[in-house]
PQR file of N, CA, C, O and H, with PARSE charges and radii, in Angstrom:
ATOM      1  N   MET A   1      44.545  53.530  73.373 -0.4000 1.5000
ATOM      2  CA  MET A   1      44.613  54.933  73.766 -0.0000 2.0000
ATOM      3  C   MET A   1      46.030  55.248  74.227  0.5500 1.7000
ATOM      4  O   MET A   1      46.553  54.620  75.148 -0.5500 1.4000
ATOM      5  N   ALA A   2      46.633  56.219  73.581 -0.4000 1.5000
ATOM      6  CA  ALA A   2      47.950  56.690  73.992 -0.0000 2.0000
ATOM      7  C   ALA A   2      47.793  57.585  75.217  0.5500 1.7000
ATOM      8  O   ALA A   2      46.784  58.273  75.373 -0.5500 1.4000
ATOM      9  H   ALA A   2      46.209  56.729  72.833  0.4000 1.0000
ATOM     10  N   GLN A   3      48.789  57.565  76.069 -0.4000 1.5000
ATOM     11  CA  GLN A   3      48.756  58.417  77.250 -0.0000 2.0000
ATOM     12  C   GLN A   3      50.090  59.123  77.384  0.5500 1.7000
ATOM     13  O   GLN A   3      51.147  58.507  77.248 -0.5500 1.4000
ATOM     14  H   GLN A   3      49.609  57.006  75.942  0.4000 1.0000
ATOM     15  N   GLU A   4      50.038  60.404  77.648 -0.4000 1.5000
ATOM     16  CA  GLU A   4      51.231  61.190  77.914 -0.0000 2.0000
ATOM     17  C   GLU A   4      51.048  61.917  79.228  0.5500 1.7000
ATOM     18  O   GLU A   4      49.926  62.106  79.699 -0.5500 1.4000
ATOM     19  H   GLU A   4      49.179  60.905  77.758  0.4000 1.0000
ATOM     20  N   ILE A   5      52.162  62.322  79.814 -0.4000 1.5000
ATOM     21  CA  ILE A   5      52.130  63.096  81.057 -0.0000 2.0000
ATOM     22  C   ILE A   5      52.902  64.384  80.825  0.5500 1.7000
ATOM     23  O   ILE A   5      54.009  64.374  80.288 -0.5500 1.4000
ATOM     24  H   ILE A   5      53.073  62.169  79.431  0.4000 1.0000
ATOM     25  N   VAL A   6      52.305  65.482  81.236 -0.4000 1.5000
ATOM     26  CA  VAL A   6      52.965  66.781  81.140 -0.0000 2.0000
ATOM     27  C   VAL A   6      52.909  67.443  82.512  0.5500 1.7000
ATOM     28  O   VAL A   6      51.947  67.270  83.260 -0.5500 1.4000
ATOM     29  H   VAL A   6      51.405  65.489  81.672  0.4000 1.0000
ATOM     30  N   THR A   7      53.944  68.194  82.827 -0.4000 1.5000
ATOM     31  CA  THR A   7      53.942  69.004  84.039 -0.0000 2.0000
ATOM     32  C   THR A   7      53.708  70.445  83.635  0.5500 1.7000
ATOM     33  O   THR A   7      54.467  71.020  82.854 -0.5500 1.4000
ATOM     34  H   THR A   7      54.725  68.335  82.219  0.4000 1.0000
ATOM     35  N   LEU A   8      52.642  71.021  84.181 -0.4000 1.5000
ATOM     36  CA  LEU A   8      52.334  72.434  83.958 -0.0000 2.0000
ATOM     37  C   LEU A   8      52.773  73.211  85.191  0.5500 1.7000
ATOM     38  O   LEU A   8      52.520  72.787  86.319 -0.5500 1.4000
ATOM     39  H   LEU A   8      52.026  70.554  84.816  0.4000 1.0000
ATOM     40  N   ARG A   9      53.419  74.328  84.983 -0.4000 1.5000
ATOM     41  CA  ARG A   9      53.879  75.169  86.087 -0.0000 2.0000
ATOM     42  C   ARG A   9      53.041  76.437  86.128  0.5500 1.7000
ATOM     43  O   ARG A   9      52.963  77.181  85.151 -0.5500 1.4000
ATOM     44  H   ARG A   9      53.625  74.672  84.067  0.4000 1.0000
ATOM     45  N   VAL A  10      52.415  76.669  87.278 -0.4000 1.5000
ATOM     46  CA  VAL A  10      51.597  77.866  87.480 -0.0000 2.0000
ATOM     47  C   VAL A  10      52.521  79.037  87.777  0.5500 1.7000
ATOM     48  O   VAL A  10      53.431  78.930  88.599 -0.5500 1.4000
ATOM     49  H   VAL A  10      52.479  76.065  88.072  0.4000 1.0000
ATOM     50  N   SER A  11      52.279  80.156  87.102 -0.4000 1.5000
ATOM     51  CA  SER A  11      53.094  81.357  87.306 -0.0000 2.0000
ATOM     52  C   SER A  11      52.200  82.576  87.135  0.5500 1.7000
ATOM     53  O   SER A  11      50.996  82.448  86.910 -0.5500 1.4000
ATOM     54  H   SER A  11      51.540  80.244  86.434  0.4000 1.0000
ATOM     55  N   GLY A  12      52.785  83.738  87.242 -0.4000 1.5000
ATOM     56  CA  GLY A  12      52.014  84.953  87.038 -0.0000 2.0000
ATOM     57  C   GLY A  12      51.549  85.571  88.341  0.5500 1.7000
ATOM     58  O   GLY A  12      52.107  85.310  89.407 -0.5500 1.4000
ATOM     59  H   GLY A  12      53.763  83.842  87.424  0.4000 1.0000
ATOM     60  N   ASP A  13      50.515  86.396  88.238 -0.4000 1.5000
ATOM     61  CA  ASP A  13      50.030  87.147  89.391 -0.0000 2.0000
ATOM     62  C   ASP A  13      49.308  86.283  90.416  0.5500 1.7000
ATOM     63  O   ASP A  13      49.334  86.578  91.611 -0.5500 1.4000
ATOM     64  H   ASP A  13      50.062  86.608  87.372  0.4000 1.0000
ATOM     65  N   ARG A  14      48.669  85.229  89.955 -0.4000 1.5000
ATOM     66  CA  ARG A  14      47.889  84.385  90.872 -0.0000 2.0000
ATOM     67  C   ARG A  14      48.502  82.989  90.922  0.5500 1.7000
ATOM     68  O   ARG A  14      48.503  82.262  89.928 -0.5500 1.4000
ATOM     69  H   ARG A  14      48.648  84.989  88.984  0.4000 1.0000
ATOM     70  N   LEU A  15      49.021  82.629  92.087 -0.4000 1.5000
ATOM     71  CA  LEU A  15      49.610  81.317  92.291 -0.0000 2.0000
ATOM     72  C   LEU A  15      48.662  80.469  93.131  0.5500 1.7000
ATOM     73  O   LEU A  15      47.754  80.992  93.778 -0.5500 1.4000
ATOM     74  H   LEU A  15      49.021  83.219  92.894  0.4000 1.0000
ATOM     75  N   MET A  16      48.880  79.162  93.114 -0.4000 1.5000
ATOM     76  CA  MET A  16      48.121  78.286  94.002 -0.0000 2.0000
ATOM     77  C   MET A  16      48.636  78.517  95.421  0.5500 1.7000
ATOM     78  O   MET A  16      49.840  78.449  95.670 -0.5500 1.4000
ATOM     79  H   MET A  16      49.617  78.738  92.588  0.4000 1.0000
ATOM     80  N   GLN A  17      47.714  78.790  96.351 -0.4000 1.5000
ATOM     81  CA  GLN A  17      48.092  79.114  97.725 -0.0000 2.0000
ATOM     82  C   GLN A  17      47.726  78.017  98.727  0.5500 1.7000
ATOM     83  O   GLN A  17      48.278  77.971  99.826 -0.5500 1.4000
ATOM     84  H   GLN A  17      46.736  78.845  96.149  0.4000 1.0000
ATOM     85  N   CYS A  18      46.790  77.129  98.347 -0.4000 1.5000
ATOM     86  CA  CYS A  18      46.269  76.177  99.319 -0.0000 2.0000
ATOM     87  C   CYS A  18      45.629  74.993  98.603  0.5500 1.7000
ATOM     88  O   CYS A  18      45.630  74.922  97.374 -0.5500 1.4000
ATOM     89  H   CYS A  18      46.341  77.166  97.454  0.4000 1.0000
ATOM     90  N   ALA A  19      45.088  74.073  99.378 -0.4000 1.5000
ATOM     91  CA  ALA A  19      44.428  72.897  98.809 -0.0000 2.0000
ATOM     92  C   ALA A  19      43.212  73.297  97.975  0.5500 1.7000
ATOM     93  O   ALA A  19      42.880  72.618  97.003 -0.5500 1.4000
ATOM     94  H   ALA A  19      45.087  74.130 100.376  0.4000 1.0000
ATOM     95  N   GLY A  20      42.550  74.384  98.341 -0.4000 1.5000
ATOM     96  CA  GLY A  20      41.413  74.851  97.556 -0.0000 2.0000
ATOM     97  C   GLY A  20      41.828  75.270  96.154  0.5500 1.7000
ATOM     98  O   GLY A  20      41.112  75.022  95.184 -0.5500 1.4000
ATOM     99  H   GLY A  20      42.819  74.935  99.130  0.4000 1.0000
ATOM    100  N   CYS A  21      42.985  75.905  96.055 -0.4000 1.5000
ATOM    101  CA  CYS A  21      43.516  76.299  94.744 -0.0000 2.0000
ATOM    102  C   CYS A  21      43.879  75.054  93.930  0.5500 1.7000
ATOM    103  O   CYS A  21      43.615  74.988  92.730 -0.5500 1.4000
ATOM    104  H   CYS A  21      43.567  76.107  96.843  0.4000 1.0000
ATOM    105  N   GLU A  22      44.481  74.079  94.591 -0.4000 1.5000
ATOM    106  CA  GLU A  22      44.802  72.811  93.916 -0.0000 2.0000
ATOM    107  C   GLU A  22      43.536  72.185  93.358  0.5500 1.7000
ATOM    108  O   GLU A  22      43.503  71.743  92.209 -0.5500 1.4000
ATOM    109  H   GLU A  22      44.695  74.133  95.567  0.4000 1.0000
ATOM    110  N   ASN A  23      42.491  72.150  94.181 -0.4000 1.5000
ATOM    111  CA  ASN A  23      41.227  71.545  93.748 -0.0000 2.0000
ATOM    112  C   ASN A  23      40.593  72.324  92.601  0.5500 1.7000
ATOM    113  O   ASN A  23      39.999  71.724  91.705 -0.5500 1.4000
ATOM    114  H   ASN A  23      42.518  72.508  95.114  0.4000 1.0000
ATOM    115  N   ALA A  24      40.711  73.652  92.615 -0.4000 1.5000
ATOM    116  CA  ALA A  24      40.167  74.459  91.527 -0.0000 2.0000
ATOM    117  C   ALA A  24      40.872  74.133  90.218  0.5500 1.7000
ATOM    118  O   ALA A  24      40.226  74.028  89.176 -0.5500 1.4000
ATOM    119  H   ALA A  24      41.193  74.139  93.342  0.4000 1.0000
ATOM    120  N   CYS A  25      42.187  73.972  90.262 -0.4000 1.5000
ATOM    121  CA  CYS A  25      42.946  73.622  89.057 -0.0000 2.0000
ATOM    122  C   CYS A  25      42.587  72.225  88.573  0.5500 1.7000
ATOM    123  O   CYS A  25      42.403  72.006  87.375 -0.5500 1.4000
ATOM    124  H   CYS A  25      42.712  74.058  91.108  0.4000 1.0000
ATOM    125  N   LYS A  26      42.489  71.283  89.501 -0.4000 1.5000
ATOM    126  CA  LYS A  26      42.137  69.907  89.117 -0.0000 2.0000
ATOM    127  C   LYS A  26      40.731  69.850  88.532  0.5500 1.7000
ATOM    128  O   LYS A  26      40.490  69.138  87.557 -0.5500 1.4000
ATOM    129  H   LYS A  26      42.639  71.461  90.474  0.4000 1.0000
ATOM    130  N   ALA A  27      39.803  70.599  89.126 -0.4000 1.5000
ATOM    131  CA  ALA A  27      38.424  70.612  88.619 -0.0000 2.0000
ATOM    132  C   ALA A  27      38.375  71.213  87.217  0.5500 1.7000
ATOM    133  O   ALA A  27      37.667  70.703  86.349 -0.5500 1.4000
ATOM    134  H   ALA A  27      39.999  71.177  89.918  0.4000 1.0000
ATOM    135  N   ALA A  28      39.119  72.290  86.993 -0.4000 1.5000
ATOM    136  CA  ALA A  28      39.145  72.913  85.664 -0.0000 2.0000
ATOM    137  C   ALA A  28      39.689  71.932  84.637  0.5500 1.7000
ATOM    138  O   ALA A  28      39.118  71.782  83.557 -0.5500 1.4000
ATOM    139  H   ALA A  28      39.693  72.704  87.699  0.4000 1.0000
ATOM    140  N   LEU A  29      40.783  71.269  84.963 -0.4000 1.5000
ATOM    141  CA  LEU A  29      41.397  70.327  84.024 -0.0000 2.0000
ATOM    142  C   LEU A  29      40.514  69.119  83.762  0.5500 1.7000
ATOM    143  O   LEU A  29      40.548  68.551  82.671 -0.5500 1.4000
ATOM    144  H   LEU A  29      41.248  71.391  85.840  0.4000 1.0000
ATOM    145  N   SER A  30      39.722  68.721  84.751 -0.4000 1.5000
ATOM    146  CA  SER A  30      38.854  67.551  84.573 -0.0000 2.0000
ATOM    147  C   SER A  30      37.780  67.801  83.523  0.5500 1.7000
ATOM    148  O   SER A  30      37.186  66.854  83.007 -0.5500 1.4000
ATOM    149  H   SER A  30      39.694  69.182  85.638  0.4000 1.0000
ATOM    150  N   ARG A  31      37.526  69.064  83.201 -0.4000 1.5000
ATOM    151  CA  ARG A  31      36.532  69.400  82.187 -0.0000 2.0000
ATOM    152  C   ARG A  31      37.089  69.334  80.763  0.5500 1.7000
ATOM    153  O   ARG A  31      36.334  69.475  79.801 -0.5500 1.4000
ATOM    154  H   ARG A  31      38.009  69.834  83.620  0.4000 1.0000
ATOM    155  N   VAL A  32      38.393  69.124  80.621 -0.4000 1.5000
ATOM    156  CA  VAL A  32      38.998  69.021  79.293 -0.0000 2.0000
ATOM    157  C   VAL A  32      38.872  67.574  78.816  0.5500 1.7000
ATOM    158  O   VAL A  32      39.417  66.670  79.450 -0.5500 1.4000
ATOM    159  H   VAL A  32      39.006  69.010  81.403  0.4000 1.0000
ATOM    160  N   PRO A  33      38.165  67.340  77.708 -0.5600 1.5000
ATOM    161  CA  PRO A  33      38.059  65.980  77.188  0.2800 2.0000
ATOM    162  C   PRO A  33      39.454  65.431  76.884  0.5500 1.7000
ATOM    163  O   PRO A  33      40.260  66.078  76.216 -0.5500 1.4000
ATOM    164  N   GLY A  34      39.717  64.231  77.387 -0.4000 1.5000
ATOM    165  CA  GLY A  34      41.012  63.603  77.167 -0.0000 2.0000
ATOM    166  C   GLY A  34      41.953  63.694  78.349  0.5500 1.7000
ATOM    167  O   GLY A  34      42.954  62.978  78.392 -0.5500 1.4000
ATOM    168  H   GLY A  34      39.062  63.705  77.930  0.4000 1.0000
ATOM    169  N   VAL A  35      41.655  64.567  79.323 -0.4000 1.5000
ATOM    170  CA  VAL A  35      42.467  64.615  80.541 -0.0000 2.0000
ATOM    171  C   VAL A  35      42.045  63.450  81.425  0.5500 1.7000
ATOM    172  O   VAL A  35      40.868  63.292  81.752 -0.5500 1.4000
ATOM    173  H   VAL A  35      40.842  65.149  79.288  0.4000 1.0000
ATOM    174  N   LEU A  36      43.019  62.642  81.802 -0.4000 1.5000
ATOM    175  CA  LEU A  36      42.731  61.448  82.586 -0.0000 2.0000
ATOM    176  C   LEU A  36      42.880  61.700  84.081  0.5500 1.7000
ATOM    177  O   LEU A  36      42.000  61.340  84.863 -0.5500 1.4000
ATOM    178  H   LEU A  36      43.974  62.771  81.536  0.4000 1.0000
ATOM    179  N   THR A  37      43.983  62.313  84.480 -0.4000 1.5000
ATOM    180  CA  THR A  37      44.212  62.656  85.889 -0.0000 2.0000
ATOM    181  C   THR A  37      44.989  63.958  85.966  0.5500 1.7000
ATOM    182  O   THR A  37      45.696  64.335  85.031 -0.5500 1.4000
ATOM    183  H   THR A  37      44.697  62.605  83.844  0.4000 1.0000
ATOM    184  N   ALA A  38      44.848  64.635  87.089 -0.4000 1.5000
ATOM    185  CA  ALA A  38      45.624  65.842  87.360 -0.0000 2.0000
ATOM    186  C   ALA A  38      45.994  65.841  88.834  0.5500 1.7000
ATOM    187  O   ALA A  38      45.141  65.628  89.696 -0.5500 1.4000
ATOM    188  H   ALA A  38      44.273  64.329  87.848  0.4000 1.0000
ATOM    189  N   ASP A  39      47.257  66.078  89.116 -0.4000 1.5000
ATOM    190  CA  ASP A  39      47.751  66.117  90.493 -0.0000 2.0000
ATOM    191  C   ASP A  39      48.455  67.452  90.695  0.5500 1.7000
ATOM    192  O   ASP A  39      49.523  67.686  90.129 -0.5500 1.4000
ATOM    193  H   ASP A  39      47.949  66.252  88.416  0.4000 1.0000
ATOM    194  N   ALA A  40      47.860  68.331  91.501 -0.4000 1.5000
ATOM    195  CA  ALA A  40      48.377  69.688  91.688 -0.0000 2.0000
ATOM    196  C   ALA A  40      49.023  69.827  93.059  0.5500 1.7000
ATOM    197  O   ALA A  40      48.588  69.210  94.032 -0.5500 1.4000
ATOM    198  H   ALA A  40      46.992  68.141  91.961  0.4000 1.0000
ATOM    199  N   SER A  41      50.076  70.654  93.122 -0.4000 1.5000
ATOM    200  CA  SER A  41      50.751  70.946  94.387 -0.0000 2.0000
ATOM    201  C   SER A  41      50.972  72.444  94.515  0.5500 1.7000
ATOM    202  O   SER A  41      51.675  73.047  93.704 -0.5500 1.4000
ATOM    203  H   SER A  41      50.429  71.155  92.332  0.4000 1.0000
ATOM    204  N   HIS A  42      50.369  73.043  95.539 -0.4000 1.5000
ATOM    205  CA  HIS A  42      50.590  74.471  95.752 -0.0000 2.0000
ATOM    206  C   HIS A  42      51.997  74.733  96.284  0.5500 1.7000
ATOM    207  O   HIS A  42      52.491  75.857  96.190 -0.5500 1.4000
ATOM    208  H   HIS A  42      49.798  72.553  96.198  0.4000 1.0000
ATOM    209  N   GLN A  43      52.637  73.732  96.829 -0.4000 1.5000
ATOM    210  CA  GLN A  43      53.996  73.896  97.352 -0.0000 2.0000
ATOM    211  C   GLN A  43      55.017  74.058  96.234  0.5500 1.7000
ATOM    212  O   GLN A  43      55.973  74.822  96.374 -0.5500 1.4000
ATOM    213  H   GLN A  43      52.236  72.819  96.905  0.4000 1.0000
ATOM    214  N   THR A  44      54.822  73.346  95.126 -0.4000 1.5000
ATOM    215  CA  THR A  44      55.768  73.431  94.007 -0.0000 2.0000
ATOM    216  C   THR A  44      55.230  74.257  92.845  0.5500 1.7000
ATOM    217  O   THR A  44      55.982  74.609  91.936 -0.5500 1.4000
ATOM    218  H   THR A  44      54.046  72.727  95.013  0.4000 1.0000
ATOM    219  N   GLN A  45      53.926  74.572  92.862 -0.4000 1.5000
ATOM    220  CA  GLN A  45      53.228  75.266  91.771 -0.0000 2.0000
ATOM    221  C   GLN A  45      53.169  74.415  90.504  0.5500 1.7000
ATOM    222  O   GLN A  45      52.990  74.942  89.406 -0.5500 1.4000
ATOM    223  H   GLN A  45      53.314  74.285  93.600  0.4000 1.0000
ATOM    224  N   ASN A  46      53.322  73.094  90.659 -0.4000 1.5000
ATOM    225  CA  ASN A  46      53.272  72.176  89.520 -0.0000 2.0000
ATOM    226  C   ASN A  46      51.965  71.403  89.492  0.5500 1.7000
ATOM    227  O   ASN A  46      51.383  71.087  90.530 -0.5500 1.4000
ATOM    228  H   ASN A  46      53.468  72.666  91.551  0.4000 1.0000
ATOM    229  N   ILE A  47      51.515  71.103  88.265 -0.4000 1.5000
ATOM    230  CA  ILE A  47      50.355  70.240  88.056 -0.0000 2.0000
ATOM    231  C   ILE A  47      50.792  69.170  87.063  0.5500 1.7000
ATOM    232  O   ILE A  47      51.108  69.469  85.911 -0.5500 1.4000
ATOM    233  H   ILE A  47      51.988  71.359  87.422  0.4000 1.0000
ATOM    234  N   ASP A  48      50.805  67.919  87.520 -0.4000 1.5000
ATOM    235  CA  ASP A  48      51.131  66.795  86.647 -0.0000 2.0000
ATOM    236  C   ASP A  48      49.832  66.278  86.051  0.5500 1.7000
ATOM    237  O   ASP A  48      48.911  65.908  86.779 -0.5500 1.4000
ATOM    238  H   ASP A  48      50.547  67.676  88.456  0.4000 1.0000
ATOM    239  N   VAL A  49      49.761  66.253  84.726 -0.4000 1.5000
ATOM    240  CA  VAL A  49      48.531  65.889  84.027 -0.0000 2.0000
ATOM    241  C   VAL A  49      48.791  64.697  83.112  0.5500 1.7000
ATOM    242  O   VAL A  49      49.675  64.739  82.257 -0.5500 1.4000
ATOM    243  H   VAL A  49      50.509  66.553  84.135  0.4000 1.0000
ATOM    244  N   ALA A  50      48.013  63.640  83.301 -0.4000 1.5000
ATOM    245  CA  ALA A  50      48.018  62.507  82.374 -0.0000 2.0000
ATOM    246  C   ALA A  50      46.860  62.729  81.410  0.5500 1.7000
ATOM    247  O   ALA A  50      45.738  63.017  81.827 -0.5500 1.4000
ATOM    248  H   ALA A  50      47.295  63.606  83.996  0.4000 1.0000
ATOM    249  N   TYR A  51      47.143  62.591  80.112 -0.4000 1.5000
ATOM    250  CA  TYR A  51      46.114  62.895  79.122 -0.0000 2.0000
ATOM    251  C   TYR A  51      46.312  62.073  77.856  0.5500 1.7000
ATOM    252  O   TYR A  51      47.382  61.519  77.607 -0.5500 1.4000
ATOM    253  H   TYR A  51      48.054  62.357  79.773  0.4000 1.0000
ATOM    254  N   ASP A  52      45.256  62.013  77.075 -0.4000 1.5000
ATOM    255  CA  ASP A  52      45.267  61.368  75.765 -0.0000 2.0000
ATOM    256  C   ASP A  52      45.544  62.461  74.729  0.5500 1.7000
ATOM    257  O   ASP A  52      44.685  63.312  74.497 -0.5500 1.4000
ATOM    258  H   ASP A  52      44.387  62.463  77.277  0.4000 1.0000
ATOM    259  N   PRO A  53      46.729  62.455  74.100 -0.5600 1.5000
ATOM    260  CA  PRO A  53      47.067  63.534  73.176  0.2800 2.0000
ATOM    261  C   PRO A  53      46.218  63.564  71.905  0.5500 1.7000
ATOM    262  O   PRO A  53      46.257  64.542  71.158 -0.5500 1.4000
ATOM    263  N   GLU A  54      45.460  62.515  71.660 -0.4000 1.5000
ATOM    264  CA  GLU A  54      44.557  62.523  70.513 -0.0000 2.0000
ATOM    265  C   GLU A  54      43.286  63.308  70.817  0.5500 1.7000
ATOM    266  O   GLU A  54      42.561  63.696  69.901 -0.5500 1.4000
ATOM    267  H   GLU A  54      45.428  61.721  72.267  0.4000 1.0000
ATOM    268  N   LYS A  55      43.012  63.543  72.107 -0.4000 1.5000
ATOM    269  CA  LYS A  55      41.790  64.251  72.507 -0.0000 2.0000
ATOM    270  C   LYS A  55      42.047  65.587  73.182  0.5500 1.7000
ATOM    271  O   LYS A  55      41.187  66.468  73.145 -0.5500 1.4000
ATOM    272  H   LYS A  55      43.601  63.228  72.851  0.4000 1.0000
ATOM    273  N   ALA A  56      43.201  65.755  73.793 -0.4000 1.5000
ATOM    274  CA  ALA A  56      43.507  66.979  74.542 -0.0000 2.0000
ATOM    275  C   ALA A  56      44.876  67.485  74.133  0.5500 1.7000
ATOM    276  O   ALA A  56      45.758  66.715  73.751 -0.5500 1.4000
ATOM    277  H   ALA A  56      43.899  65.040  73.823  0.4000 1.0000
ATOM    278  N   SER A  57      45.033  68.793  74.220 -0.4000 1.5000
ATOM    279  CA  SER A  57      46.338  69.396  73.945 -0.0000 2.0000
ATOM    280  C   SER A  57      46.769  70.225  75.153  0.5500 1.7000
ATOM    281  O   SER A  57      45.958  70.581  76.008 -0.5500 1.4000
ATOM    282  H   SER A  57      44.316  69.419  74.530  0.4000 1.0000
ATOM    283  N   ILE A  58      48.041  70.518  75.200 -0.4000 1.5000
ATOM    284  CA  ILE A  58      48.553  71.365  76.272 -0.0000 2.0000
ATOM    285  C   ILE A  58      47.900  72.743  76.187  0.5500 1.7000
ATOM    286  O   ILE A  58      47.618  73.366  77.211 -0.5500 1.4000
ATOM    287  H   ILE A  58      48.700  70.229  74.505  0.4000 1.0000
ATOM    288  N   GLU A  59      47.664  73.211  74.977 -0.4000 1.5000
ATOM    289  CA  GLU A  59      46.999  74.513  74.808 -0.0000 2.0000
ATOM    290  C   GLU A  59      45.582  74.490  75.391  0.5500 1.7000
ATOM    291  O   GLU A  59      45.145  75.472  75.991 -0.5500 1.4000
ATOM    292  H   GLU A  59      47.893  72.705  74.145  0.4000 1.0000
ATOM    293  N   ASP A  60      44.859  73.370  75.218 -0.4000 1.5000
ATOM    294  CA  ASP A  60      43.524  73.229  75.820 -0.0000 2.0000
ATOM    295  C   ASP A  60      43.612  73.363  77.336  0.5500 1.7000
ATOM    296  O   ASP A  60      42.800  74.047  77.958 -0.5500 1.4000
ATOM    297  H   ASP A  60      45.214  72.572  74.731  0.4000 1.0000
ATOM    298  N   MET A  61      44.610  72.702  77.923 -0.4000 1.5000
ATOM    299  CA  MET A  61      44.777  72.715  79.379 -0.0000 2.0000
ATOM    300  C   MET A  61      45.137  74.110  79.870  0.5500 1.7000
ATOM    301  O   MET A  61      44.584  74.580  80.864 -0.5500 1.4000
ATOM    302  H   MET A  61      45.270  72.146  77.417  0.4000 1.0000
ATOM    303  N   LYS A  62      46.054  74.770  79.182 -0.4000 1.5000
ATOM    304  CA  LYS A  62      46.449  76.121  79.566 -0.0000 2.0000
ATOM    305  C   LYS A  62      45.258  77.072  79.482  0.5500 1.7000
ATOM    306  O   LYS A  62      45.097  77.945  80.336 -0.5500 1.4000
ATOM    307  H   LYS A  62      46.502  74.389  78.374  0.4000 1.0000
ATOM    308  N   ALA A  63      44.426  76.905  78.457 -0.4000 1.5000
ATOM    309  CA  ALA A  63      43.265  77.784  78.279 -0.0000 2.0000
ATOM    310  C   ALA A  63      42.251  77.620  79.410  0.5500 1.7000
ATOM    311  O   ALA A  63      41.728  78.610  79.921 -0.5500 1.4000
ATOM    312  H   ALA A  63      44.557  76.196  77.764  0.4000 1.0000
ATOM    313  N   VAL A  64      41.974  76.389  79.800 -0.4000 1.5000
ATOM    314  CA  VAL A  64      40.987  76.177  80.859 -0.0000 2.0000
ATOM    315  C   VAL A  64      41.529  76.649  82.211  0.5500 1.7000
ATOM    316  O   VAL A  64      40.767  77.136  83.047 -0.5500 1.4000
ATOM    317  H   VAL A  64      42.399  75.584  79.384  0.4000 1.0000
ATOM    318  N   LEU A  65      42.826  76.510  82.428 -0.4000 1.5000
ATOM    319  CA  LEU A  65      43.408  77.034  83.665 -0.0000 2.0000
ATOM    320  C   LEU A  65      43.357  78.555  83.683  0.5500 1.7000
ATOM    321  O   LEU A  65      43.099  79.155  84.727 -0.5500 1.4000
ATOM    322  H   LEU A  65      43.445  76.115  81.750  0.4000 1.0000
ATOM    323  N   LEU A  66      43.600  79.180  82.541 -0.4000 1.5000
ATOM    324  CA  LEU A  66      43.532  80.634  82.464 -0.0000 2.0000
ATOM    325  C   LEU A  66      42.120  81.134  82.751  0.5500 1.7000
ATOM    326  O   LEU A  66      41.928  82.158  83.407 -0.5500 1.4000
ATOM    327  H   LEU A  66      43.809  78.693  81.693  0.4000 1.0000
ATOM    328  N   LYS A  67      41.130  80.387  82.244 -0.4000 1.5000
ATOM    329  CA  LYS A  67      39.721  80.742  82.548 -0.0000 2.0000
ATOM    330  C   LYS A  67      39.440  80.653  84.040  0.5500 1.7000
ATOM    331  O   LYS A  67      38.628  81.407  84.576 -0.5500 1.4000
ATOM    332  H   LYS A  67      41.286  79.555  81.711  0.4000 1.0000
ATOM    333  N   ALA A  68      40.127  79.714  84.711 -0.4000 1.5000
ATOM    334  CA  ALA A  68      39.957  79.550  86.162 -0.0000 2.0000
ATOM    335  C   ALA A  68      40.814  80.554  86.952  0.5500 1.7000
ATOM    336  O   ALA A  68      40.744  80.609  88.180 -0.5500 1.4000
ATOM    337  H   ALA A  68      40.787  79.101  84.275  0.4000 1.0000
ATOM    338  N   GLY A  69      41.620  81.345  86.230 -0.4000 1.5000
ATOM    339  CA  GLY A  69      42.405  82.390  86.903 -0.0000 2.0000
ATOM    340  C   GLY A  69      43.867  82.074  87.107  0.5500 1.7000
ATOM    341  O   GLY A  69      44.565  82.814  87.799 -0.5500 1.4000
ATOM    342  H   GLY A  69      41.676  81.300  85.233  0.4000 1.0000
ATOM    343  N   TYR A  70      44.353  80.985  86.517 -0.4000 1.5000
ATOM    344  CA  TYR A  70      45.733  80.566  86.714 -0.0000 2.0000
ATOM    345  C   TYR A  70      46.470  80.498  85.386  0.5500 1.7000
ATOM    346  O   TYR A  70      46.019  79.832  84.454 -0.5500 1.4000
ATOM    347  H   TYR A  70      43.786  80.383  85.954  0.4000 1.0000
ATOM    348  N   GLN A  71      47.594  81.181  85.300 -0.4000 1.5000
ATOM    349  CA  GLN A  71      48.438  81.111  84.112 -0.0000 2.0000
ATOM    350  C   GLN A  71      49.398  79.941  84.300  0.5500 1.7000
ATOM    351  O   GLN A  71      50.009  79.800  85.359 -0.5500 1.4000
ATOM    352  H   GLN A  71      47.960  81.722  86.057  0.4000 1.0000
ATOM    353  N   ALA A  72      49.531  79.102  83.270 -0.4000 1.5000
ATOM    354  CA  ALA A  72      50.406  77.937  83.358 -0.0000 2.0000
ATOM    355  C   ALA A  72      51.112  77.706  82.041  0.5500 1.7000
ATOM    356  O   ALA A  72      50.594  78.032  80.973 -0.5500 1.4000
ATOM    357  H   ALA A  72      49.034  79.217  82.410  0.4000 1.0000
ATOM    358  N   ASP A  73      52.293  77.142  82.131 -0.4000 1.5000
ATOM    359  CA  ASP A  73      53.066  76.754  80.959 -0.0000 2.0000
ATOM    360  C   ASP A  73      53.668  75.386  81.218  0.5500 1.7000
ATOM    361  O   ASP A  73      53.855  74.984  82.366 -0.5500 1.4000
ATOM    362  H   ASP A  73      52.714  76.878  82.999  0.4000 1.0000
ATOM    363  N   ALA A  74      53.969  74.676  80.141 -0.4000 1.5000
ATOM    364  CA  ALA A  74      54.619  73.383  80.279 -0.0000 2.0000
ATOM    365  C   ALA A  74      55.988  73.596  80.924  0.5500 1.7000
ATOM    366  O   ALA A  74      56.757  74.461  80.504 -0.5500 1.4000
ATOM    367  H   ALA A  74      53.817  75.002  79.208  0.4000 1.0000
ATOM    368  N   ALA A  75      56.278  72.805  81.937 -0.4000 1.5000
ATOM    369  CA  ALA A  75      57.555  72.950  82.675 -0.0000 2.0000
ATOM    370  C   ALA A  75      58.698  72.348  81.876  0.5500 1.7000
ATOM    371  O   ALA A  75      59.844  72.372  82.325 -0.5500 1.4000
ATOM    372  H   ALA A  75      55.654  72.102  82.279  0.4000 1.0000
TER
END
C-alpha cells in the first residue's frame, strides 16, 4: 500500500475555531475510504492527511470537508 501525505488548508467563510471544529474535520475525513490519519489544527487552519492514493483522492477529501461546511484546498 502506497501512502502519501497532503496538507489541506481550510479557507473561506467558515474556518476551524476550536477543537470541536478540528474533530468535525477529522471525523469527516475518516469516512473517506483510503484516508489513514488526519491531524487538524484550528490555529494554523491546516489538516495533514495521510492517505492511500489508490483509494482516495484530494478531490474526495475536499468534497467531504465541503459537505461538513469547510472549504479546503491543497496547501
